[in-house]
Phi, psi and omega in degrees: 000134180245127179276139177247126179294145179297145181295141181284139178304141185304317185292343181260353179293146181276133185230157168264120182241011178187155178204155180215146183222137166238118191218176173299350175275344181132188179273131175102162183293323183301311180299318181296309186297318183292319179292319182292312183294334177273359182053045180275131177286124184265348177285146183210171181298138180268139175283109184296337178292324179272324183232089177284078187239157179279034177230144177273327182238156176199157178261082182267149173291120188300121174062023183293121177225121188301313184290328178290328183271318185259347186091169186278333184292123176077011184241005184305314185254009183286132178271175188295318181298319178293318177302317179298315181295316181298317180297317184289322176297316179300318180296318181295315180293323180296320186271329187231007188273014180303123176092340181291335180293340182295333181219073186295338179290342181252014176237122186228189185222128172241109186240130175265140180200160175267358189082175178251100177301321181299315182294320181294314182289323178296316179295318176299316178300316180298321181296333182266337186240349184293158180281145176286159009270349188266331175068310185233163173271107184297338180292341181266356181296318181305331180296340180280351183262137187299329184271012181299313179300322180294309183297314181295323178296318180294318179296311184295328184251011173056050173264113188254005178277197181307138181231105191231140174243130175236159179212132181199036178063223183291343179269004188304315183299318179290322178296321178296317180296318179293318179299316179297325178296321179293321177296319180292317180294333177278356177080020182276349180198162175265330179210144179224140169269123182228141181170206184207158180219149180213144179249154166263136179208164181297311183294323176296317180299317181294321178292315179297328182296326182259004179286164180276113179252037177057038178082003181255161175288139182295137175289157171302145181277148175236176178210170177138192180207150171220132183228149185228140177272115183249130181198176178285158177299324179297315181296321179298315182294319179295330180273000180074023181256141180279144177282111179276327177197148175256132181274114182270339179157164177219150177221143180223148177214164176247150176231141186274343180207156187304322183295349181250004180294323179299315179298320179295320179291319179304319182289322176300312185294317180300318183291319184288328176290319182295319181296329179274353180072032179232170180243170180305327183289345184275349183282127182260338185219136177230127176246090181282162180283337181045055177289163181282166171065214185299324179299319179296317177297322178295321180291319179301318181292325180293333184258007184306320183272003183266126177284174173111151177292136178269137174241109178264116183262318184304317180297341183269320187251352181094180180279100179269007175047254186300327182273357187301306182293328177293323175296321180296317177296319179296325178293325176297316178294324178297316178294318179300325179287339182261347183234098182302335181293344181277354181299129182072011175264169182263145177229140181240130177243129181235156181213142173227131177245141184297342179276001170112024181239135170234155179202157177216137178232132182252134182233149165252123188282144179252192179275132182292160179296128180107359172085223187285159174072206183292144184289150174278090184279152181289163177300157176300139181282135179248160180306145180078002176302322184255025175303140188297114181278166174292149185304319183291335178291332178273352181075021182288329183248092182287342183287132183304328185294345181268348186292140176089355182281000000 
């Protein structure tokens, strides 16, 4: 006999009511959605003079320059990973943050990242080779800490709620979404920005080149970030935001060896479907992680019985590591926004990481922003769109005594 938990009231279900992407297609959701739906490959030849890496191709954010996008103030020592995160958080708040500023203590950020290998190695090199008496630039030390992108994003955009950094390889985006769900259900926040960010760098490329890819050739590396506004359905409705997807559940497991990854993922998928009271035949859309080599074959075998159209993101944008699963989730929302027939259908996102983590997240898709048909996406973002505004311009301080500061 199996006990079934009572269905959660619709107004209390956690939903995604906004999203933002910075990707190898460019800045913003529009660039990402157009490139993805056209199945355009975003990886391109790397300039060896700028990037002396053991890769010929990579999925770089086109022309990304921190100072050009964010302005010079507060960016002198900002590294690439932090800049990508700050830009993407700003985009999400700009497009979907209406009303969140009224209670900044209840709006937080859960960001997944691998940290910045480049910053760590550069700082270590300076410590060993720099001139006395200072040896290193102390302003660059925060970049060596994994939670730097999360902290700097919250500071710059005045998010005073929970501030959490998670890391789990290719499953990071799903882990961040699940962690944010737990925080919201525990009453620690009213709304959370959840997602993941990854940078491309010389040192990351060198490490990935010699890593174990289960006997397969390493994919070109990618970079970028995808973030999602997570809140209750009631809060989204009160804020005038459309429900883009309802989060039905997530499951994660560990595997000790590559040959057992498929079994672990199969169990995650079976459990998340059972908890939602649906079957494999009900899934309309699947966004797999598509890792190379044996891991990819293990994922394919685990998903054999799952119906639904497959969306492969990694072959288009490269191996974005920490941002991989977040890009997959963004791809699901992009497809849902372009295909009205997907409204109220189920989507499954899966991830496998070579270090032994698998995960699956199930969503019920909602109606895209803009109503029927293709979504009304915002204009492409141009440099200085996210230059740091004064607090009152962002509406962070609604109290009159703060105006003009």
